[in-house]
C-alpha positions in Angstrom: 114.0 63.7 109.3 113.2 60.2 106.1 114.3 62.8 103.5 113.9 61.6 99.4 117.5 61.1 97.6 117.0 65.0 95.9 116.9 66.3 99.4 120.0 64.5 100.8 121.7 65.8 98.1 120.9 69.6 98.3 121.3 68.7 101.5 125.5 67.9 100.8 125.5 70.5 98.6 124.7 68.2 95.1 123.0 71.4 93.9 125.5 74.3 95.0 125.6 76.4 98.5 122.5 78.3 97.8 119.9 74.8 98.1 122.1 73.7 100.5 121.9 76.6 102.8 118.1 76.5 101.9 117.7 73.0 102.8 120.1 73.2 106.3 117.2 75.2 107.2 114.0 73.3 106.6 115.9 70.3 108.2 117.1 72.5 111.2 112.8 73.7 111.4 111.4 70.3 110.8 113.4 68.9 114.0 112.2 71.6 115.8 109.0 70.9 115.2 109.9 67.1 114.7 108.6 66.4 110.9 109.2 63.3 109.6 109.4 64.1 106.4 109.7 67.2 103.8 106.3 67.8 101.5 106.5 69.9 98.6 105.0 72.9 97.9 102.7 74.7 95.4 103.5 78.3 96.5 105.5 80.9 98.1 104.6 84.0 99.3 107.2 86.1 101.2 106.2 88.6 104.3 109.0 90.0 105.2 109.7 92.0 101.4 109.8 95.3 103.8 113.6 96.7 104.4 111.6 98.4 107.5 111.2 94.8 108.6 114.0 93.0 106.8 116.7 95.6 107.0 120.1 95.4 105.3 120.7 91.7 106.9 118.0 90.4 104.3 119.9 92.1 101.6 123.3 90.3 102.5 121.7 87.3 103.2 119.9 87.2 99.7 123.1 88.0 97.5 125.3 85.0 99.5 122.2 82.5 98.5 122.2 83.8 94.7 125.9 83.5 94.7 126.0 80.0 95.6 123.3 79.1 92.8 119.8 79.8 94.5 117.0 80.4 92.4 113.2 80.3 93.3 111.8 76.5 92.5 108.1 77.4 92.7 105.4 79.9 92.1 106.8 82.7 94.6 105.3 86.2 95.0 105.7 89.5 98.0 104.8 91.4 100.7 103.5 95.2 100.1 107.2 96.9 101.2 108.1 99.9 102.8 107.8 102.7 99.6 105.6 103.4 96.3 108.1 104.0 94.3 106.2 106.3 92.0 104.5 107.8 94.5 107.6 108.3 97.3 108.2 111.8 97.0 104.9 112.8 97.2 104.7 110.6 100.4 107.3 112.9 102.4 109.7 109.6 102.7 113.5 109.4 102.3 115.2 108.8 99.4 117.8 106.6 100.7 115.2 104.4 102.3 113.7 104.3 98.4 117.1 102.9 97.6 117.1 100.6 100.3 113.8 99.2 98.7 114.6 99.4 95.4 118.2 96.6 96.1 116.2 94.2 98.5 113.8 93.9 95.9 116.8 93.4 93.6 117.4 90.6 95.0 114.0 89.0 94.8 113.9 89.7 91.3 117.0 87.9 91.0 116.1 84.1 92.7 113.0 84.6 90.3 109.7 86.0 92.5 106.5 87.8 91.5 106.1 91.1 92.2 103.1 91.0 93.0 103.3 93.4 96.0 100.7 92.9 98.0 99.2 91.2 100.9 96.3 89.6 98.9 98.4 87.9 96.9 94.8 85.5 96.3 93.1 87.9 94.7 96.1 88.6 92.2 97.3 86.1 90.9 99.0 83.7 93.6 95.8 81.4 94.5 96.4 78.4 96.7 93.5 75.4 95.9 92.0 73.5 98.4 94.3 70.8 100.0 97.5 72.5 98.4 100.1 72.7 100.3 101.7 76.5 101.0 104.7 77.5 102.8 103.7 81.8 103.3 104.6 84.5 105.0 102.7 87.5 106.2 100.1 86.0 108.6 97.3 87.7 106.8 97.3 86.1 104.0 98.6 82.4 105.7 95.7 82.9 107.6 92.8 83.2 105.0 94.5 80.6 102.7 93.9 77.8 105.4 90.6 79.4 106.5 88.9 80.6 103.5 90.2 78.5 100.7 91.4 75.2 102.1 94.7 75.3 101.8 97.6 74.0 104.6 100.4 75.7 105.4 101.8 77.5 108.3 101.8 81.3 109.5 106.4 81.2 109.0 108.9 83.7 108.8 111.2 85.2 105.8 113.9 82.9 106.2 112.0 79.8 106.2 109.2 81.2 103.0 112.7 81.6 100.9 114.2 78.7 102.0 111.0 76.2 100.8 111.1 78.5 97.5 114.5 77.1 97.0 113.9 73.7 97.9 110.0 73.1 96.7 109.4 71.5 100.0 109.1 72.2 103.1 108.5 70.3 106.3 105.4 68.4 107.4 104.4 69.8 110.9 101.8 72.4 112.6 99.1 72.3 110.5 99.7 70.1 107.5 98.6 67.7 109.7 94.8 66.9 109.7 94.9 65.8 113.3 96.2 69.7 113.8 93.5 71.0 112.1 90.0 70.2 113.3 88.9 73.4 115.5 88.8 73.6 119.9 86.5 76.8 120.3 83.5 77.5 119.4 82.1 81.0 119.2 79.1 82.0 118.7 78.0 85.2 117.0 74.8 84.8 116.5 73.3 87.6 118.9 74.9 90.0 116.1 73.0 92.0 114.0 75.0 91.8 111.3 73.0 93.6 109.1 74.6 97.0 111.2 78.1 95.6 111.2 80.9 97.6 109.4 84.3 95.8 107.9 85.9 97.8 111.5 82.9 95.6 113.9 84.2 92.9 111.9 88.2 93.3 112.7 87.1 94.4 116.4 85.8 91.2 116.4 88.8 89.3 115.2 91.5 90.9 117.6 88.9 89.8 120.7 88.9 86.2 119.7 92.5 86.2 119.0 93.5 87.8 122.4 90.4 85.4 124.3 91.8 82.5 122.1 95.0 82.8 121.9 96.0 80.1 119.6 93.1 77.6 119.3 91.5 77.1 116.3 88.1 79.2 116.4 85.1 77.5 114.9 82.4 80.6 114.0 78.9 80.1 113.8 76.3 83.1 113.7 77.1 84.2 110.2 74.8 86.0 108.2 74.3 83.6 104.7 76.0 85.9 102.6 79.3 86.9 104.3 81.9 88.2 101.3 85.4 88.3 101.0 86.2 91.7 102.1 84.5 90.6 105.9 86.4 87.7 105.8 89.5 88.5 105.8 88.5 92.0 108.4 87.0 88.9 110.5 90.5 87.0 110.5 92.9 89.0 110.4 93.3 90.7 113.3 93.2 86.8 114.8 97.4 86.3 114.6 97.7 89.5 115.6 95.9 89.9 119.3 96.8 86.2 119.3 98.5 83.2 117.4 95.4 81.8 114.6 96.6 81.0 111.6 93.0 78.8 111.2 89.4 79.6 112.2 86.5 77.4 111.2 83.9 79.8 109.8 80.8 77.3 109.5 79.5 76.8 105.7 82.7 79.3 104.4 85.7 77.4 105.3 85.7 73.5 103.1 87.1 71.5 106.2 83.6 73.2 108.1 80.5 72.8 105.9 78.9 71.9 109.7 80.0 72.2 113.4 80.5 68.1 113.5 82.8 68.1 110.8 84.8 71.5 112.1 85.9 70.0 115.3 86.2 66.0 113.9 83.5 65.0 115.5 85.0 65.8 119.1 82.6 68.5 121.5 84.4 71.8 121.7 87.1 72.4 124.5 84.8 75.3 125.5 82.7 78.2 124.1 82.5 81.9 123.7 80.0 84.4 122.7 81.2 87.6 120.8 78.7 91.0 121.2 79.0 94.6 120.8 80.7 94.9 124.7 83.3 92.7 123.2 83.3 94.7 120.0 83.8 98.0 121.9 86.5 96.5 123.5 88.9 96.0 120.3 88.1 99.6 119.4 89.4 100.7 122.6 92.2 98.3 123.7 93.6 99.7 120.0 93.3 102.9 120.7 96.5 104.5 122.1 95.9 108.4 122.5 92.8 111.0 123.6 93.9 113.6 120.9 91.5 115.0 118.5 94.3 116.0 116.1 94.9 113.0 113.1 98.0 113.7 110.9 97.6 110.6 108.8 94.4 108.7 107.5 95.1 105.2 106.2 93.5 102.0 105.0 94.8 98.6 103.7 95.1 96.8 105.9 95.0 94.3 104.8 95.0 95.5 101.7 92.2 97.4 99.7 89.8 95.7 97.4 88.0 97.4 94.8 84.6 97.3 96.5 86.9 98.7 99.5 88.4 101.3 97.3 84.6 102.0 95.8 83.2 102.9 99.3 86.4 105.2 100.2 85.5 106.8 97.0 81.9 107.2 97.6 82.8 108.4 101.3 85.3 111.5 99.6 83.2 112.7 96.8 82.7 116.6 96.4 84.8 116.9 99.7 88.4 117.9 100.6 91.0 116.9 102.8 92.1 118.7 105.2 95.4 121.0 104.3 97.1 120.0 107.7 95.7 116.2 107.6 97.2 112.9 104.5 95.1 110.6 103.7 96.9 107.2 102.1 94.9 104.5 100.4 97.3 101.3 99.8 96.3 98.3 97.8 98.2 96.4 94.5 99.7 97.8 91.9 97.1 95.5 90.3 94.2 96.7 91.3 95.6 100.4 91.9 95.5 100.4 88.3 92.0 99.1 87.7 90.7 101.2 90.6 92.2 104.3 88.2 90.1 102.6 85.6 86.7 102.5 87.2 87.4 106.4 88.2 87.9 105.5 91.6 91.5 106.9 92.4 90.7 110.3 90.7 87.9 110.9 92.9 90.0 110.2 96.3 93.0 112.0 94.7 90.8 115.2 93.6 90.3 115.1 97.0 93.8 115.4 98.1 93.8 111.8 99.3 97.3 109.6 97.6 96.4 106.1 96.5 99.3 104.4 96.7 100.9 100.8 95.2 102.7 98.5 96.8 103.3 99.7 100.4 102.5 98.4 104.0 101.0 100.2 106.4 100.9 98.3 109.3 104.0 96.1 110.3 106.2 97.5 107.4 104.7 101.4 107.7 107.1 104.0 107.0 105.2 106.7 108.7 107.5 107.1 111.1 109.8 108.8 108.9 107.5 111.1 107.3 107.9 114.6 109.0 104.8 115.8 111.2 103.2 112.2 111.7 102.7 111.5 115.4 98.8 110.6 115.2 97.6 107.9 112.9 93.6 107.0 112.2 92.8 103.6 110.5 89.4 101.5 110.5 91.9 97.8 110.8 92.2 95.8 114.1 95.2 94.7 112.4 97.3 97.9 111.4 96.2 99.3 115.0 97.6 96.5 116.5 101.1 97.0 114.7 101.3 100.4 114.1 102.4 101.4 117.8 105.1 99.2 117.8 106.3 99.3 114.5 106.1 103.5 114.2 106.5 104.5 117.7 102.9 106.4 116.8 100.0 106.8 118.4 97.4 105.2 116.9 93.1 105.4 116.5 90.8 102.4 115.3 87.6 103.9 113.8 85.0 103.0 111.5 85.9 103.9 107.6 83.3 106.7 107.7 85.2 108.0 111.1 88.7 107.6 109.7 87.0 109.7 106.3 85.5 112.2 107.8 88.5 112.5 110.2 90.3 113.3 107.0 88.1 116.1 106.1 88.2 117.7 109.5 92.0 117.1 110.8 90.3 115.6 114.0 88.7 112.6 115.7 84.8 113.6 116.6 84.0 109.8 116.0 83.6 107.0 118.7 86.6 104.6 120.5 
């Protein structure tokens, strides 16, 4: 690779053992992907903050980096973790997990992380601009930044993000390069009645597109003229779970896709698929793992809940009570929880018997399997429904928000699946 004098000095240990380790990792990554050079990044986001994902090895590695002089050189935020530090006793989590998560977080804080604690960092302070370069873990955030914001980055693992945060650079490959960002397959949603579609329906569409296209860049047409941020992130966040998509062109929304022609770079699409109600229903069926009715936990927040989502959940719960045999958890960032509390939504949800939790991951880093009595989880997200069985070894029911709320009230699933 063609390294600058600064990068060579870092690689040779001129800035200490910690930065040297980071640069060695980045050079190796660059060589694997045949990158010609390093490029500066404007922001980083650590996806593997949850102790249940990163484990004891992460603490040891981060300690070694810190003692070797490594510090974060660019704005670096964090994903959710495996506990809510203020509500973990109410959640029924073991204290041992809380202590391990505290040790993990201490490592990040010493390095200079900004603890946003969310997979929606673009809502609360880490907002990549169009054309800017980023190094993010957490596929939901990286895919949103590529697709909705027009920033450029790859879906990365925790080690390479940490290394980029320390070095301030990352190898130039993949979606950093314009030629790799053009659309490949046209996805037509014009046959759907968008006025009747819920966020869960868009999540189901994203799951279908991901498992159908695998790693091809989709170009989506047939969207309504007004398409909210929540609709965008539910649509695209499931794509990198069912497949390996990290960039989805939403024509008229994605900065690089004002037109279909621009999205494809003037070339014809390799293929075309249409998504209708049959394909949506297939995702709900595929991601539901049990025919049982009993629901032990209903959760929302994959990706983390926005203020409009929390408002809608509160409106569905107003004047009602959660079944005493069922838990209801609503996950968001600490910042948005504070805002939702000021707006009165937290009081409504918790008066009904639910909990609004801060900084908790409810999918790949979820601690549900450590909560006594939890065997079946209902969730309104295809992304969450994909991760929970593997991460927690629990059954999952993927359904609409209204049906999930009703399950929390009844203690049993009554909706479609």
